N, C-alpha and C positions, 0 to 999 in steps of 0.2 A: 463338526469342528473337532479338530485333533485335541486330545486330552491335555497336552502340554502348552496349549495356547489359551491365554485368558484374556478376555476384552476388558479394557479399562475406560473409565469415563474421565475426562479431563475436566476438572473444576477449576476455572480461572478466578483469581482474587484480584489480580491487576496485570496490566500490560505496559510494556515499555515501548512508547511511541517515538519514532524518529521520522521527521519529515521537513519538508520545506526546500526552498532553493535559494542560493545566494546568501544575502544577510538575514533573510527571513527564516533560516533553518533553525530547528530546535529539537530538543529531545526531552521527554517528560514521562513520568509514570502516571498511568491513567487507571482509576478504579474500575473494576469489572462492570459495575452497574452503569458507569458513565459511558464505557466502551459499548456495552450492549444497547444503550439508548441512542448511540450515535447513528447517523444516517450515512449511507455510502457517498462517496465522492460523486457529485453530479457530473463531473467531466470524465469519469472512469471509461464509460462506454464510448467516448469520443477521443480517448487519448492518443491512440495510433494515428488517426486522421489529423489531429492537431500537430503531432510531431512531424508527420510527413509535410504538411502544408508549411510548416515553419522551416524545414529544410529547403524546400523549394523556393522560399521567399528570400533566403539567405544562403545561396549556394557558396560552398567553400568554407563557411564559417560553422556549419552544423552537419552532422551525419546521422544516419540511422543504421545501426548495425542489426543484422537479422537475429 
């Protein structure tokens, strides 16, 4: 490692979460412990297939940008 490069450890005390769609959207500050204890979105690994299917079901109303 070069002598002028120092590694840093990021210590998170809170995160600012922004999410949701339509009228269900929200933003809030989440404590680091709550964020660390949270579980990943169960639809995350299927998101692309869901969007593609949605676009096929409603042609002209939705689109997928690469």
